[in-house]
C-alpha positions as CSV (number, residue, x, y, z in Angstrom):
1,M,-6.6,-14.9,-7.0
2,R,-8.9,-17.6,-8.5
3,S,-10.3,-18.9,-5.2
4,R,-13.8,-18.0,-4.0
5,Y,-12.5,-15.4,-1.6
6,G,-10.1,-13.9,-4.2
7,L,-12.9,-13.6,-6.8
8,A,-15.1,-12.0,-4.1
9,L,-12.4,-9.4,-3.4
10,I,-12.0,-8.6,-7.1
11,A,-15.8,-8.3,-7.5
12,V,-16.1,-6.0,-4.5
13,R,-13.2,-3.9,-5.8
14,D,-14.7,-3.5,-9.3
15,D,-18.4,-3.0,-8.5
16,E,-19.9,-3.3,-5.0
17,M,-23.5,-3.2,-6.1
18,A,-23.0,-5.9,-8.8
19,A,-21.1,-8.1,-6.2
20,S,-24.0,-7.6,-3.7
21,A,-26.5,-8.5,-6.4
22,N,-24.6,-11.8,-7.1
23,G,-24.8,-12.9,-3.5
24,I,-21.5,-11.6,-2.1
25,D,-21.6,-10.2,1.4
26,V,-19.7,-7.0,0.7
27,F,-19.5,-5.9,4.3
28,R,-18.0,-9.2,5.4
29,V,-15.5,-9.2,2.5
30,K,-14.3,-5.7,3.3
31,I,-14.0,-6.4,7.0
32,S,-12.0,-9.6,6.5
33,A,-9.7,-7.9,4.0
34,F,-9.1,-5.0,6.4
35,A,-8.6,-7.3,9.3
36,G,-6.2,-9.6,7.4
37,S,-4.1,-6.8,6.1
38,A,-4.0,-5.1,9.6
39,F,-2.9,-8.5,11.1
40,I,-0.1,-8.9,8.6
41,A,1.1,-5.3,8.8
42,G,0.9,-5.3,12.6
43,S,2.8,-8.6,12.9
44,L,5.6,-7.4,10.6
45,Y,5.8,-4.1,12.3
46,T,5.9,-5.7,15.7
47,Y,8.7,-8.1,14.6
48,Y,10.6,-5.1,13.2
49,I,10.6,-2.9,16.3
50,F,10.3,-5.7,19.0
51,H,8.0,-3.4,21.0
52,V,4.6,-2.1,20.5
53,G,3.3,1.0,22.2
54,P,1.3,4.1,21.4
55,D,4.4,6.2,20.8
56,S,5.6,3.8,18.0
57,V,2.3,2.8,16.5
58,F,1.0,6.2,15.8
59,D,4.2,7.6,14.3
60,L,3.2,9.3,11.0
61,D,6.0,7.7,9.0
62,W,4.9,4.2,9.8
63,M,1.2,5.0,9.2
64,L,1.7,6.5,5.8
65,L,4.6,4.5,4.5
66,P,2.7,1.4,3.3
67,L,0.2,3.7,1.4
68,M,3.1,5.7,-0.2
69,M,4.8,2.5,-1.2
70,T,1.7,1.2,-2.9
71,V,0.9,4.5,-4.7
72,V,4.5,4.9,-6.0
73,G,4.8,1.3,-7.1
74,G,1.4,1.0,-8.6
75,T,-1.9,-0.4,-7.4
76,G,-3.4,-3.5,-9.0
77,T,0.0,-5.2,-9.5
78,L,1.9,-7.8,-7.5
79,L,5.3,-6.3,-8.0
80,G,4.3,-2.6,-7.7
81,P,4.3,-2.3,-3.9
82,I,7.6,-4.1,-3.8
83,L,9.1,-1.7,-6.2
84,G,7.5,1.2,-4.4
85,A,9.1,-0.1,-1.1
86,F,12.5,0.0,-2.7
87,V,12.0,3.4,-4.2
88,M,10.5,5.0,-1.0
89,Y,13.2,3.5,1.2
90,A,15.9,4.8,-1.2
91,V,14.4,8.3,-1.2
92,F,13.9,8.3,2.6
93,D,17.4,7.1,3.4
94,L,18.9,9.6,0.9
95,A,16.9,12.4,2.4
96,R,17.9,11.4,5.9
97,I,21.6,11.5,4.9
98,V,21.7,14.5,2.6
99,V,19.2,16.9,4.2
100,P,18.1,15.5,7.6
101,D,16.2,18.6,8.5
102,Y,14.0,18.5,5.5
103,H,13.2,14.8,5.5
104,P,9.4,15.2,6.0
105,V,9.3,17.7,3.1
106,I,11.1,15.3,0.8
107,S,8.7,12.5,1.8
108,G,5.7,14.7,1.0
109,L,7.1,16.0,-2.2
110,T,7.9,12.4,-3.4
111,I,4.3,11.3,-2.9
112,I,2.8,14.4,-4.4
113,L,5.1,14.2,-7.5
114,A,4.3,10.5,-7.8
115,M,0.6,11.1,-7.7
116,L,0.9,14.0,-10.3
117,F,3.2,12.5,-12.8
118,L,2.7,8.7,-12.2
119,P,-1.0,8.4,-11.1
120,N,-0.9,4.6,-11.9
121,G,2.4,4.0,-10.2
122,L,5.7,2.9,-11.7
123,M,4.7,-0.6,-12.7
124,R,1.5,0.3,-14.5
125,S,2.9,3.5,-16.1
126,F,5.7,1.6,-17.8
127,G,3.6,-1.5,-18.6
128,G,5.5,-3.9,-16.3
129,G,4.5,-6.3,-13.6
130,V,2.0,-9.0,-13.3
131,R,-1.5,-7.5,-13.5
132,V,-3.9,-8.6,-10.9
133,V,-7.3,-9.1,-12.5
């Protein structure tokens, strides 16, 4: 977080115009962050399913799941998305066992309720976690 690239990411996140005025190439920082996260997510997903194809990549659960984990756990923290992953998998697995026909509804309700009642996520709402500057 204290490296040149980490500080550039934080500057772009906080204020793009100020970062650009200080000599940071905002476009390059955004593209590299997107490419890096896509590479990591794609690598982990490929390892998980052992096969990559259009039918598995464009599945709605796998496209929205990382976003839901981050929102539920809390953005801007290191432990928030990890906590969000545990919570979302617990909710999804419980929904698949108890009410398998309504699993997508339970998933949608979980994210809507989390955004309404915990807009900062679990970690930031309760003051926990290591705050990323």
